[in-house]
All heavy atoms as TSV, in Angstrom:
chain	resi	resn	atom	element	x	y	z
A	1	MET	N	N	20.797	17.971	-90.600
A	1	MET	CA	C	21.274	17.493	-91.872
A	1	MET	C	C	20.295	16.486	-92.465
A	1	MET	O	O	20.140	16.436	-93.668
A	1	MET	CB	C	22.656	16.888	-91.715
A	1	MET	CG	C	23.622	17.896	-91.158
A	1	MET	SD	S	25.312	17.975	-91.715
A	1	MET	CE	C	25.438	17.406	-93.295
A	2	TYR	N	N	19.638	15.706	-91.612
A	2	TYR	CA	C	18.659	14.760	-92.139
A	2	TYR	C	C	17.461	15.493	-92.745
A	2	TYR	O	O	16.834	15.014	-93.663
A	2	TYR	CB	C	18.158	13.808	-91.047
A	2	TYR	CG	C	19.158	12.755	-90.665
A	2	TYR	CD1	C	19.714	12.718	-89.402
A	2	TYR	CD2	C	19.536	11.774	-91.575
A	2	TYR	CE1	C	20.628	11.745	-89.050
A	2	TYR	CE2	C	20.452	10.800	-91.240
A	2	TYR	CZ	C	20.992	10.784	-89.971
A	2	TYR	OH	O	21.893	9.826	-89.629
A	3	VAL	N	N	17.139	16.667	-92.199
A	3	VAL	CA	C	16.015	17.445	-92.715
A	3	VAL	C	C	16.366	18.080	-94.054
A	3	VAL	O	O	15.623	17.986	-95.020
A	3	VAL	CB	C	15.595	18.548	-91.711
A	3	VAL	CG1	C	14.526	19.430	-92.312
A	3	VAL	CG2	C	15.125	17.938	-90.409
A	4	SER	N	N	17.515	18.733	-94.122
A	4	SER	CA	C	17.863	19.511	-95.310
A	4	SER	C	C	18.569	18.704	-96.381
A	4	SER	O	O	18.755	19.204	-97.477
A	4	SER	CB	C	18.757	20.680	-94.908
A	4	SER	OG	O	19.996	20.202	-94.431
A	5	SER	N	N	18.956	17.515	-96.077
A	5	SER	CA	C	19.734	16.654	-96.977
A	5	SER	C	C	20.957	17.378	-97.495
A	5	SER	O	O	21.293	17.366	-98.654
A	5	SER	CB	C	18.878	16.101	-98.113
A	5	SER	OG	O	18.376	17.101	-98.946
A	6	PHE	N	N	21.631	18.086	-96.601
A	6	PHE	CA	C	22.795	18.921	-96.944
A	6	PHE	C	C	24.031	18.111	-97.256
A	6	PHE	O	O	24.644	18.081	-97.138
A	6	PHE	CB	C	23.069	19.897	-95.823
A	6	PHE	CG	C	24.072	20.926	-96.163
A	6	PHE	CD1	C	23.814	21.888	-97.100
A	6	PHE	CD2	C	25.288	20.924	-95.576
A	6	PHE	CE1	C	24.734	22.847	-97.396
A	6	PHE	CE2	C	26.216	21.876	-95.846
A	6	PHE	CZ	C	25.929	22.842	-96.760
A	7	ASP	N	N	24.452	17.157	-97.019
A	7	ASP	CA	C	25.585	16.344	-97.406
A	7	ASP	C	C	25.237	14.880	-97.287
A	7	ASP	O	O	26.074	14.053	-97.542
A	7	ASP	CB	C	26.835	16.631	-96.571
A	7	ASP	CG	C	27.555	17.880	-97.009
A	7	ASP	OD1	O	27.458	18.240	-98.179
A	7	ASP	OD2	O	28.240	18.490	-96.185
A	8	ILE	N	N	24.054	14.603	-96.841
A	8	ILE	CA	C	23.625	13.223	-96.702
A	8	ILE	C	C	22.219	13.086	-97.281
A	8	ILE	O	O	21.527	14.076	-97.474
A	8	ILE	CB	C	23.624	12.774	-95.217
A	8	ILE	CG1	C	22.711	13.670	-94.395
A	8	ILE	CG2	C	25.010	12.728	-94.654
A	8	ILE	CD1	C	22.573	13.249	-92.963
A	9	LYS	N	N	21.827	11.880	-97.544
A	9	LYS	CA	C	20.499	11.660	-98.096
A	9	LYS	C	C	19.440	12.035	-97.056
A	9	LYS	O	O	19.544	11.667	-95.891
A	9	LYS	CB	C	20.349	10.200	-98.501
A	9	LYS	CG	C	19.079	9.918	-99.238
A	9	LYS	CD	C	19.072	8.491	-99.753
A	9	LYS	CE	C	17.778	8.261	-100.507
A	9	LYS	NZ	N	17.706	6.948	-101.090
A	10	SER	N	N	18.432	12.772	-97.482
A	10	SER	CA	C	17.345	13.177	-96.592
A	10	SER	C	C	16.650	11.945	-96.017
A	10	SER	O	O	16.384	10.985	-96.724
A	10	SER	CB	C	16.350	14.026	-97.368
A	10	SER	OG	O	15.293	14.420	-96.537
A	11	ASN	N	N	16.370	11.983	-94.726
A	11	ASN	CA	C	15.740	10.858	-94.056
A	11	ASN	C	C	14.804	11.416	-92.994
A	11	ASN	O	O	15.246	11.774	-91.906
A	11	ASN	CB	C	16.812	9.957	-93.446
A	11	ASN	CG	C	16.240	8.721	-92.812
A	11	ASN	OD1	O	15.132	8.724	-92.293
A	11	ASN	ND2	N	17.003	7.647	-92.850
A	12	SER	N	N	13.518	11.493	-93.300
A	12	SER	CA	C	12.580	12.130	-92.382
A	12	SER	C	C	12.410	11.349	-91.078
A	12	SER	O	O	12.172	11.946	-90.038
A	12	SER	CB	C	11.230	12.366	-93.056
A	12	SER	OG	O	10.653	11.158	-93.484
A	13	ALA	N	N	12.548	10.034	-91.106
A	13	ALA	CA	C	12.436	9.253	-89.871
A	13	ALA	C	C	13.584	9.575	-88.920
A	13	ALA	O	O	13.372	9.757	-87.719
A	13	ALA	CB	C	12.403	7.762	-90.184
A	14	SER	N	N	14.800	9.671	-89.442
A	14	SER	CA	C	15.943	10.038	-88.600
A	14	SER	C	C	15.838	11.479	-88.141
A	14	SER	O	O	16.164	11.796	-86.992
A	14	SER	CB	C	17.256	9.832	-89.363
A	14	SER	OG	O	17.491	8.462	-89.556
A	15	ALA	N	N	15.376	12.346	-89.020
A	15	ALA	CA	C	15.195	13.751	-88.640
A	15	ALA	C	C	14.197	13.859	-87.503
A	15	ALA	O	O	14.429	14.585	-86.523
A	15	ALA	CB	C	14.730	14.569	-89.838
A	16	LEU	N	N	13.084	13.142	-87.598
A	16	LEU	CA	C	12.070	13.164	-86.546
A	16	LEU	C	C	12.653	12.678	-85.227
A	16	LEU	O	O	12.425	13.285	-84.181
A	16	LEU	CB	C	10.876	12.300	-86.963
A	16	LEU	CG	C	9.731	12.227	-85.954
A	16	LEU	CD1	C	9.091	13.596	-85.768
A	16	LEU	CD2	C	8.702	11.217	-86.415
A	17	LYS	N	N	13.430	11.615	-85.271
A	17	LYS	CA	C	14.039	11.066	-84.061
A	17	LYS	C	C	14.952	12.099	-83.391
A	17	LYS	O	O	14.808	12.396	-82.203
A	17	LYS	CB	C	14.848	9.815	-84.395
A	17	LYS	CG	C	15.658	9.296	-83.227
A	17	LYS	CD	C	16.629	8.211	-83.655
A	17	LYS	CE	C	17.589	7.897	-82.518
A	17	LYS	NZ	N	18.637	6.986	-82.941
A	18	TRP	N	N	15.893	12.655	-84.155
A	18	TRP	CA	C	16.870	13.568	-83.573
A	18	TRP	C	C	16.258	14.917	-83.195
A	18	TRP	O	O	16.607	15.487	-82.159
A	18	TRP	CB	C	18.063	13.742	-84.506
A	18	TRP	CG	C	18.846	12.480	-84.602
A	18	TRP	CD1	C	18.920	11.627	-85.664
A	18	TRP	CD2	C	19.650	11.887	-83.570
A	18	TRP	NE1	N	19.707	10.540	-85.363
A	18	TRP	CE2	C	20.172	10.673	-84.072
A	18	TRP	CE3	C	19.960	12.256	-82.266
A	18	TRP	CZ2	C	20.994	9.845	-83.320
A	18	TRP	CZ3	C	20.787	11.414	-81.513
A	18	TRP	CH2	C	21.287	10.233	-82.051
A	19	LEU	N	N	15.340	15.418	-83.999
A	19	LEU	CA	C	14.669	16.669	-83.638
A	19	LEU	C	C	13.800	16.476	-82.403
A	19	LEU	O	O	13.718	17.365	-81.554
A	19	LEU	CB	C	13.828	17.190	-84.802
A	19	LEU	CG	C	14.608	17.774	-85.961
A	19	LEU	CD1	C	13.678	18.112	-87.113
A	19	LEU	CD2	C	15.387	19.007	-85.534
A	20	GLY	N	N	13.159	15.320	-82.302
A	20	GLY	CA	C	12.354	15.028	-81.116
A	20	GLY	C	C	13.181	15.013	-79.850
A	20	GLY	O	O	12.783	15.556	-78.823
A	21	LEU	N	N	14.358	14.413	-79.921
A	21	LEU	CA	C	15.262	14.394	-78.761
A	21	LEU	C	C	15.727	15.805	-78.418
A	21	LEU	O	O	15.754	16.197	-77.248
A	21	LEU	CB	C	16.462	13.493	-79.039
A	21	LEU	CG	C	16.169	11.996	-79.110
A	21	LEU	CD1	C	17.385	11.232	-79.619
A	21	LEU	CD2	C	15.746	11.482	-77.739
A	22	SER	N	N	16.085	16.570	-79.424
A	22	SER	CA	C	16.538	17.942	-79.220
A	22	SER	C	C	15.422	18.800	-78.633
A	22	SER	O	O	15.629	19.552	-77.678
A	22	SER	CB	C	17.011	18.521	-80.560
A	22	SER	OG	O	17.288	19.878	-80.461
A	23	ALA	N	N	14.231	18.694	-79.214
A	23	ALA	CA	C	13.094	19.489	-78.761
A	23	ALA	C	C	12.715	19.146	-77.322
A	23	ALA	O	O	12.423	20.032	-76.511
A	23	ALA	CB	C	11.901	19.257	-79.687
A	24	ALA	N	N	12.743	17.869	-76.984
A	24	ALA	CA	C	12.402	17.435	-75.630
A	24	ALA	C	C	13.377	17.963	-74.593
A	24	ALA	O	O	13.019	18.143	-73.427
A	24	ALA	CB	C	12.341	15.911	-75.580
A	25	GLN	N	N	14.610	18.244	-75.010
A	25	GLN	CA	C	15.614	18.787	-74.097
A	25	GLN	C	C	15.544	20.307	-74.009
A	25	GLN	O	O	16.337	20.921	-73.315
A	25	GLN	CB	C	17.006	18.354	-74.529
A	25	GLN	CG	C	17.232	16.878	-74.342
A	25	GLN	CD	C	18.632	16.454	-74.765
A	25	GLN	OE1	O	19.507	17.278	-75.015
A	25	GLN	NE2	N	18.842	15.161	-74.856
A	26	GLY	N	N	14.598	20.909	-74.744
A	26	GLY	CA	C	14.397	22.351	-74.631
A	26	GLY	C	C	15.108	23.186	-75.671
A	26	GLY	O	O	15.166	24.407	-75.537
A	27	CYS	N	N	15.646	22.586	-76.700
A	27	CYS	CA	C	16.335	23.331	-77.757
A	27	CYS	C	C	15.291	24.029	-78.637
A	27	CYS	O	O	14.490	23.363	-79.310
A	27	CYS	CB	C	17.191	22.389	-78.597
A	27	CYS	SG	S	17.949	23.182	-80.023
A	28	ALA	N	N	15.286	25.357	-78.641
A	28	ALA	CA	C	14.295	26.123	-79.399
A	28	ALA	C	C	14.364	25.828	-80.894
A	28	ALA	O	O	13.329	25.709	-81.559
A	28	ALA	CB	C	14.467	27.618	-79.145
A	29	GLU	N	N	15.552	25.691	-81.445
A	29	GLU	CA	C	15.681	25.402	-82.869
A	29	GLU	C	C	15.101	24.027	-83.197
A	29	GLU	O	O	14.411	23.855	-84.202
A	29	GLU	CB	C	17.138	25.473	-83.312
A	29	GLU	CG	C	17.306	25.306	-84.798
A	29	GLU	CD	C	18.743	25.465	-85.256
A	29	GLU	OE1	O	19.606	25.864	-84.454
A	29	GLU	OE2	O	19.000	25.181	-86.435
A	30	GLY	N	N	15.357	23.052	-82.330
A	30	GLY	CA	C	14.789	21.720	-82.517
A	30	GLY	C	C	13.271	21.744	-82.416
A	30	GLY	O	O	12.574	21.068	-83.172
A	31	GLN	N	N	12.746	22.543	-81.484
A	31	GLN	CA	C	11.308	22.668	-81.333
A	31	GLN	C	C	10.679	23.284	-82.578
A	31	GLN	O	O	9.653	22.812	-83.068
A	31	GLN	CB	C	10.978	23.502	-80.094
A	31	GLN	CG	C	11.347	22.799	-78.814
A	31	GLN	CD	C	11.337	23.707	-77.607
A	31	GLN	OE1	O	11.385	24.932	-77.713
A	31	GLN	NE2	N	11.287	23.107	-76.433
A	32	TYR	N	N	11.305	24.324	-83.094
A	32	TYR	CA	C	10.793	24.964	-84.309
A	32	TYR	C	C	10.813	23.984	-85.485
A	32	TYR	O	O	9.825	23.841	-86.210
A	32	TYR	CB	C	11.597	26.213	-84.661
A	32	TYR	CG	C	11.198	26.748	-86.010
A	32	TYR	CD1	C	10.077	27.546	-86.142
A	32	TYR	CD2	C	11.906	26.401	-87.160
A	32	TYR	CE1	C	9.674	28.005	-87.387
A	32	TYR	CE2	C	11.506	26.852	-88.406
A	32	TYR	CZ	C	10.390	27.655	-88.513
A	32	TYR	OH	O	9.993	28.088	-89.748
A	33	GLU	N	N	11.932	23.306	-85.682
A	33	GLU	CA	C	12.058	22.387	-86.811
A	33	GLU	C	C	11.079	21.223	-86.691
A	33	GLU	O	O	10.507	20.775	-87.683
A	33	GLU	CB	C	13.491	21.869	-86.938
A	33	GLU	CG	C	14.492	22.922	-87.348
A	33	GLU	CD	C	14.278	23.446	-88.773
A	33	GLU	OE1	O	13.663	22.751	-89.609
A	33	GLU	OE2	O	14.743	24.558	-89.049
A	34	LEU	N	N	10.876	20.733	-85.485
A	34	LEU	CA	C	9.904	19.663	-85.276
A	34	LEU	C	C	8.499	20.170	-85.588
A	34	LEU	O	O	7.713	19.481	-86.245
A	34	LEU	CB	C	9.993	19.144	-83.839
A	34	LEU	CG	C	9.178	17.907	-83.496
A	34	LEU	CD1	C	9.551	16.733	-84.397
A	34	LEU	CD2	C	9.380	17.543	-82.038
A	35	GLY	N	N	8.193	21.377	-85.147
A	35	GLY	CA	C	6.907	21.993	-85.478
A	35	GLY	C	C	6.723	22.112	-86.976
A	35	GLY	O	O	5.645	21.838	-87.514
A	36	TYR	N	N	7.792	22.473	-87.666
A	36	TYR	CA	C	7.718	22.613	-89.113
A	36	TYR	C	C	7.485	21.265	-89.798
A	36	TYR	O	O	6.733	21.173	-90.769
A	36	TYR	CB	C	8.979	23.279	-89.659
A	36	TYR	CG	C	8.861	23.619	-91.125
A	36	TYR	CD1	C	8.052	24.666	-91.543
A	36	TYR	CD2	C	9.528	22.878	-92.081
A	36	TYR	CE1	C	7.918	24.976	-92.885
A	36	TYR	CE2	C	9.402	23.176	-93.429
A	36	TYR	CZ	C	8.604	24.224	-93.827
A	36	TYR	OH	O	8.460	24.523	-95.155
A	37	MET	N	N	8.100	20.217	-89.267
A	37	MET	CA	C	7.866	18.880	-89.835
A	37	MET	C	C	6.396	18.486	-89.697
A	37	MET	O	O	5.806	17.932	-90.618
A	37	MET	CB	C	8.755	17.837	-89.169
A	37	MET	CG	C	10.185	17.863	-89.635
A	37	MET	SD	S	11.158	16.484	-88.995
A	37	MET	CE	C	10.566	15.141	-90.033
A	38	TYR	N	N	5.807	18.773	-88.537
A	38	TYR	CA	C	4.394	18.459	-88.348
A	38	TYR	C	C	3.509	19.374	-89.196
A	38	TYR	O	O	2.476	18.945	-89.703
A	38	TYR	CB	C	3.998	18.565	-86.877
A	38	TYR	CG	C	4.388	17.362	-86.079
A	38	TYR	CD1	C	5.370	17.437	-85.090
A	38	TYR	CD2	C	3.781	16.125	-86.294
A	38	TYR	CE1	C	5.732	16.330	-84.357
A	38	TYR	CE2	C	4.137	15.006	-85.567
A	38	TYR	CZ	C	5.111	15.118	-84.595
A	38	TYR	OH	O	5.468	14.006	-83.875
A	39	TYR	N	N	3.899	20.609	-89.357
A	39	TYR	CA	C	3.135	21.546	-90.181
A	39	TYR	C	C	3.122	21.103	-91.646
A	39	TYR	O	O	2.088	21.074	-92.292
A	39	TYR	CB	C	3.735	22.950	-90.050
A	39	TYR	CG	C	3.157	23.952	-91.014
A	39	TYR	CD1	C	1.901	24.500	-90.790
A	39	TYR	CD2	C	3.864	24.334	-92.143
A	39	TYR	CE1	C	1.366	25.414	-91.672
A	39	TYR	CE2	C	3.332	25.245	-93.032
A	39	TYR	CZ	C	2.084	25.783	-92.794
A	39	TYR	OH	O	1.553	26.682	-93.677
A	40	ARG	N	N	4.281	20.750	-92.139
A	40	ARG	CA	C	4.445	20.380	-93.543
A	40	ARG	C	C	3.988	18.951	-93.810
A	40	ARG	O	O	3.400	18.662	-94.839
A	40	ARG	CB	C	5.911	20.544	-93.925
A	40	ARG	CG	C	6.202	20.286	-95.385
A	40	ARG	CD	C	7.667	20.388	-95.651
A	40	ARG	NE	N	8.329	19.312	-94.899
A	40	ARG	CZ	C	9.614	19.220	-94.696
A	40	ARG	NH1	N	10.410	20.137	-95.178
A	40	ARG	NH2	N	10.139	18.241	-94.013
A	41	GLY	N	N	4.279	18.048	-92.891
A	41	GLY	CA	C	4.003	16.634	-93.100
A	41	GLY	C	C	5.106	16.003	-93.940
A	41	GLY	O	O	5.619	16.619	-94.866
A	42	THR	N	N	5.518	14.801	-93.577
A	42	THR	CA	C	6.552	14.073	-94.300
A	42	THR	C	C	6.126	12.610	-94.404
A	42	THR	O	O	5.070	12.234	-93.902
A	42	THR	CB	C	7.914	14.139	-93.574
A	42	THR	OG1	O	7.822	13.418	-92.346
A	42	THR	CG2	C	8.356	15.565	-93.310
A	43	LYS	N	N	6.984	11.796	-94.983
A	43	LYS	CA	C	6.693	10.358	-95.070
A	43	LYS	C	C	6.516	9.738	-93.689
A	43	LYS	O	O	5.675	8.890	-93.477
A	43	LYS	CB	C	7.809	9.631	-95.811
A	43	LYS	CG	C	7.868	9.942	-97.274
A	43	LYS	CD	C	9.022	9.200	-97.921
A	43	LYS	CE	C	9.142	9.580	-99.388
A	43	LYS	NZ	N	10.279	8.918	-100.028
A	44	SER	N	N	7.332	10.152	-92.729
A	44	SER	CA	C	7.276	9.557	-91.395
A	44	SER	C	C	6.529	10.422	-90.383
A	44	SER	O	O	6.331	10.000	-89.255
A	44	SER	CB	C	8.692	9.297	-90.887
A	44	SER	OG	O	9.386	10.509	-90.750
A	45	THR	N	N	6.124	11.622	-90.783
A	45	THR	CA	C	5.418	12.531	-89.888
A	45	THR	C	C	4.154	13.010	-90.574
A	45	THR	O	O	4.213	13.852	-91.468
A	45	THR	CB	C	6.290	13.761	-89.549
A	45	THR	OG1	O	7.581	13.332	-89.156
A	45	THR	CG2	C	5.676	14.582	-88.450
A	46	PRO	N	N	3.000	12.489	-90.186
A	46	PRO	CA	C	1.775	12.964	-90.810
A	46	PRO	C	C	1.522	14.427	-90.447
A	46	PRO	O	O	1.921	14.886	-89.380
A	46	PRO	CB	C	0.686	12.061	-90.222
A	46	PRO	CG	C	1.265	11.485	-88.989
A	46	PRO	CD	C	2.752	11.478	-89.170
A	47	GLN	N	N	0.897	15.149	-91.351
A	47	GLN	CA	C	0.590	16.554	-91.087
A	47	GLN	C	C	-0.323	16.622	-89.870
A	47	GLN	O	O	-1.331	15.926	-89.790
A	47	GLN	CB	C	-0.090	17.162	-92.295
A	47	GLN	CG	C	-0.187	18.664	-92.228
A	47	GLN	CD	C	-0.733	19.230	-93.523
A	47	GLN	OE1	O	-1.706	18.717	-94.070
A	47	GLN	NE2	N	-0.095	20.260	-94.019
A	48	ASN	N	N	0.062	17.461	-88.897
A	48	ASN	CA	C	-0.685	17.573	-87.655
A	48	ASN	C	C	-0.517	18.994	-87.144
A	48	ASN	O	O	0.503	19.336	-86.548
A	48	ASN	CB	C	-0.171	16.552	-86.637
A	48	ASN	CG	C	-0.971	16.541	-85.357
A	48	ASN	OD1	O	-1.526	17.554	-84.938
A	48	ASN	ND2	N	-1.029	15.382	-84.720
A	49	PHE	N	N	-1.521	19.831	-87.392
A	49	PHE	CA	C	-1.419	21.244	-87.032
A	49	PHE	C	C	-1.408	21.465	-85.523
A	49	PHE	O	O	-0.773	22.405	-85.044
A	49	PHE	CB	C	-2.529	22.056	-87.691
A	49	PHE	CG	C	-2.440	22.078	-89.189
A	49	PHE	CD1	C	-3.524	21.736	-89.969
A	49	PHE	CD2	C	-1.264	22.427	-89.835
A	49	PHE	CE1	C	-3.453	21.752	-91.344
A	49	PHE	CE2	C	-1.167	22.445	-91.213
A	49	PHE	CZ	C	-2.271	22.107	-91.967
A	50	VAL	N	N	-2.077	20.610	-84.769
A	50	VAL	CA	C	-2.078	20.753	-83.303
A	50	VAL	C	C	-0.668	20.541	-82.766
A	50	VAL	O	O	-0.177	21.324	-81.944
A	50	VAL	CB	C	-3.090	19.774	-82.661
A	50	VAL	CG1	C	-2.966	19.793	-81.140
A	50	VAL	CG2	C	-4.509	20.114	-83.100
A	51	GLU	N	N	0.010	19.484	-83.222
A	51	GLU	CA	C	1.393	19.239	-82.797
A	51	GLU	C	C	2.316	20.354	-83.280
A	51	GLU	O	O	3.217	20.774	-82.560
A	51	GLU	CB	C	1.887	17.887	-83.327
A	51	GLU	CG	C	1.480	16.706	-82.505
A	51	GLU	CD	C	2.100	16.712	-81.111
A	51	GLU	OE1	O	3.335	16.764	-80.980
A	51	GLU	OE2	O	1.327	16.649	-80.157
A	52	ALA	N	N	2.087	20.827	-84.493
A	52	ALA	CA	C	2.918	21.904	-85.038
A	52	ALA	C	C	2.830	23.138	-84.159
A	52	ALA	O	O	3.857	23.718	-83.773
A	52	ALA	CB	C	2.494	22.234	-86.466
A	53	VAL	N	N	1.626	23.544	-83.812
A	53	VAL	CA	C	1.438	24.737	-82.974
A	53	VAL	C	C	2.070	24.532	-81.606
A	53	VAL	O	O	2.695	25.452	-81.056
A	53	VAL	CB	C	-0.061	25.091	-82.852
A	53	VAL	CG1	C	-0.296	26.137	-81.781
A	53	VAL	CG2	C	-0.590	25.575	-84.188
A	54	LYS	N	N	1.938	23.343	-81.045
A	54	LYS	CA	C	2.543	23.044	-79.732
A	54	LYS	C	C	4.040	23.309	-79.758
A	54	LYS	O	O	4.572	24.003	-78.890
A	54	LYS	CB	C	2.273	21.586	-79.363
A	54	LYS	CG	C	2.996	21.110	-78.123
A	54	LYS	CD	C	2.741	19.629	-77.912
A	54	LYS	CE	C	4.041	18.910	-77.711
A	54	LYS	NZ	N	3.866	17.470	-77.513
A	55	TRP	N	N	4.743	22.781	-80.785
A	55	TRP	CA	C	6.188	22.941	-80.853
A	55	TRP	C	C	6.582	24.364	-81.238
A	55	TRP	O	O	7.567	24.905	-80.726
A	55	TRP	CB	C	6.798	21.911	-81.789
A	55	TRP	CG	C	6.697	20.532	-81.216
A	55	TRP	CD1	C	5.907	19.513	-81.640
A	55	TRP	CD2	C	7.389	20.046	-80.063
A	55	TRP	NE1	N	6.073	18.423	-80.832
A	55	TRP	CE2	C	6.976	18.718	-79.857
A	55	TRP	CE3	C	8.315	20.602	-79.182
A	55	TRP	CZ2	C	7.462	17.940	-78.816
A	55	TRP	CZ3	C	8.808	19.818	-78.138
A	55	TRP	CH2	C	8.376	18.502	-77.966
A	56	PHE	N	N	5.816	24.999	-82.117
A	56	PHE	CA	C	6.092	26.402	-82.459
A	56	PHE	C	C	5.971	27.297	-81.228
A	56	PHE	O	O	6.783	28.189	-81.011
A	56	PHE	CB	C	5.130	26.908	-83.540
A	56	PHE	CG	C	5.411	26.406	-84.927
A	56	PHE	CD1	C	4.367	26.192	-85.813
A	56	PHE	CD2	C	6.701	26.157	-85.375
A	56	PHE	CE1	C	4.605	25.755	-87.106
A	56	PHE	CE2	C	6.956	25.711	-86.670
A	56	PHE	CZ	C	5.897	25.510	-87.534
A	57	ARG	N	N	4.951	27.065	-80.410
A	57	ARG	CA	C	4.766	27.882	-79.194
A	57	ARG	C	C	5.893	27.671	-78.189
A	57	ARG	O	O	6.347	28.629	-77.552
A	57	ARG	CB	C	3.423	27.572	-78.549
A	57	ARG	CG	C	2.282	28.183	-79.295
A	57	ARG	CD	C	0.989	28.069	-78.551
A	57	ARG	NE	N	-0.045	28.746	-79.307
A	57	ARG	CZ	C	-1.327	28.557	-79.120
A	57	ARG	NH1	N	-1.744	27.702	-78.199
A	57	ARG	NH2	N	-2.213	29.201	-79.840
A	58	LEU	N	N	6.312	26.434	-78.020
A	58	LEU	CA	C	7.442	26.184	-77.118
A	58	LEU	C	C	8.701	26.908	-77.591
A	58	LEU	O	O	9.428	27.490	-76.780
A	58	LEU	CB	C	7.696	24.676	-76.987
A	58	LEU	CG	C	6.685	23.903	-76.149
A	58	LEU	CD1	C	6.899	22.412	-76.317
A	58	LEU	CD2	C	6.788	24.311	-74.693
A	59	ALA	N	N	8.943	26.896	-78.881
A	59	ALA	CA	C	10.104	27.605	-79.427
A	59	ALA	C	C	9.950	29.112	-79.239
A	59	ALA	O	O	10.891	29.810	-78.845
A	59	ALA	CB	C	10.286	27.273	-80.903
A	60	ALA	N	N	8.741	29.621	-79.487
A	60	ALA	CA	C	8.486	31.061	-79.340
A	60	ALA	C	C	8.643	31.505	-77.895
A	60	ALA	O	O	9.130	32.610	-77.631
A	60	ALA	CB	C	7.099	31.402	-79.856
A	61	ASP	N	N	8.237	30.668	-76.960
A	61	ASP	CA	C	8.390	30.991	-75.531
A	61	ASP	C	C	9.843	31.199	-75.142
A	61	ASP	O	O	10.137	31.844	-74.141
A	61	ASP	CB	C	7.766	29.905	-74.656
A	61	ASP	CG	C	6.253	29.919	-74.691
A	61	ASP	OD1	O	5.664	30.920	-75.168
A	61	ASP	OD2	O	5.641	28.914	-74.242
A	62	GLN	N	N	10.751	30.653	-75.944
A	62	GLN	CA	C	12.182	30.815	-75.677
A	62	GLN	C	C	12.788	31.933	-76.520
A	62	GLN	O	O	14.010	32.072	-76.577
A	62	GLN	CB	C	12.906	29.497	-75.947
A	62	GLN	CG	C	12.477	28.399	-75.010
A	62	GLN	CD	C	13.352	27.189	-75.170
A	62	GLN	OE1	O	14.521	27.219	-74.807
A	62	GLN	NE2	N	12.784	26.146	-75.734
A	63	GLY	N	N	11.942	32.672	-77.224
A	63	GLY	CA	C	12.451	33.803	-78.007
A	63	GLY	C	C	12.691	33.520	-79.470
A	63	GLY	O	O	13.138	34.397	-80.200
A	64	ASP	N	N	12.402	32.307	-79.932
A	64	ASP	CA	C	12.573	31.994	-81.348
A	64	ASP	C	C	11.455	32.678	-82.133
A	64	ASP	O	O	10.292	32.447	-81.884
A	64	ASP	CB	C	12.517	30.481	-81.569
A	64	ASP	CG	C	12.937	30.075	-82.963
A	64	ASP	OD1	O	12.367	30.599	-83.928
A	64	ASP	OD2	O	13.833	29.217	-83.086
A	65	GLU	N	N	11.838	33.546	-83.034
A	65	GLU	CA	C	10.842	34.302	-83.792
A	65	GLU	C	C	10.265	33.462	-84.896
A	65	GLU	O	O	9.303	33.726	-85.504
A	65	GLU	CB	C	11.457	35.564	-84.374
A	65	GLU	CG	C	11.946	36.496	-83.303
A	65	GLU	CD	C	12.638	37.716	-83.880
A	65	GLU	OE1	O	12.699	37.872	-85.108
A	65	GLU	OE2	O	13.122	38.521	-83.090
């Protein structure tokens, strides 16, 4: 919800925190979304293609297309 600003104000710092926790626990969706944040770049997440690929690959290894 912090990423999409679906009912709450978008907050990239909170999104990074919660997606990072989710991704670290092995959640493929969290890994993909974290990769996307690094790919796109945000106020709190500088664009970083190496980090993006790392998280995209971890998500893909779990079957996330």
